[in-house]
C-alpha positions as CSV (number, residue, x, y, z in Angstrom):
1,A,-118.2,8.2,108.5
2,E,-118.0,9.2,105.1
3,A,-120.1,6.2,103.7
4,L,-122.9,7.2,106.3
5,R,-122.7,11.0,105.2
6,A,-122.9,9.8,101.5
7,A,-125.8,7.4,102.2
8,V,-127.8,10.2,104.0
9,E,-127.3,12.7,101.2
10,A,-128.5,10.0,98.7
11,L,-131.8,9.6,100.2
12,A,-135.0,10.9,98.7
13,I,-137.4,10.9,101.7
14,P,-141.0,10.8,100.5
15,V,-143.1,13.7,102.0
16,G,-146.6,14.0,100.6
17,P,-146.2,14.1,96.7
18,E,-142.8,15.2,96.9
19,R,-139.4,13.9,98.0
20,I,-137.0,15.9,100.1
21,R,-133.3,15.5,100.5
22,V,-131.3,15.9,103.6
23,T,-127.5,16.1,104.5
24,T,-125.7,15.5,107.7
25,S,-122.5,16.8,109.2
26,I,-120.5,14.5,111.4
27,G,-118.0,15.3,114.0
28,V,-115.5,12.4,114.9
29,H,-112.8,11.9,117.6
30,A,-110.4,9.1,117.6
31,F,-110.9,7.6,121.2
32,A,-107.4,6.5,122.7
33,G,-108.7,6.3,126.2
34,G,-109.7,8.6,128.9
35,A,-113.2,9.5,129.7
36,P,-115.7,8.9,127.4
37,E,-117.6,12.0,128.3
38,R,-114.4,13.9,127.1
39,M,-114.5,12.3,123.7
40,L,-118.1,13.0,123.3
41,L,-117.3,16.7,124.0
42,D,-114.6,16.6,121.6
43,A,-116.7,15.1,118.8
44,D,-119.4,17.8,119.6
45,K,-116.9,20.3,118.9
46,A,-115.8,18.7,115.7
47,L,-119.5,18.5,114.7
48,Y,-120.2,22.4,115.1
49,R,-117.0,23.1,113.3
50,A,-118.2,20.9,110.4
51,K,-121.5,22.9,110.4
52,A,-119.6,26.3,110.7
53,L,-117.4,25.2,107.5
54,G,-120.5,24.8,105.4
55,R,-122.6,21.6,106.4
56,N,-122.7,18.2,104.8
57,R,-119.3,17.3,105.8
58,I,-117.1,15.2,108.3
59,V,-114.6,17.0,110.7
60,A,-112.3,15.2,112.9
61,F,-111.4,16.7,116.2
62,E,-108.0,17.9,116.5
63,P,-106.8,19.5,120.0
64,A,-105.9,23.4,119.9
């Protein structure tokens, strides 16, 4: 996940005569069985936590 985040941050996307930079936030969940839908919901929670913490970061889901 960190390699992906860093690769996106390193991009310089040409838009007309300029180049723009983007960043990404990633939420991850270690899937240990159970419903895949639950894993996706938990990863989504981690993603929104990453955005709330300042974006351009990775946050792993941690149960409350």
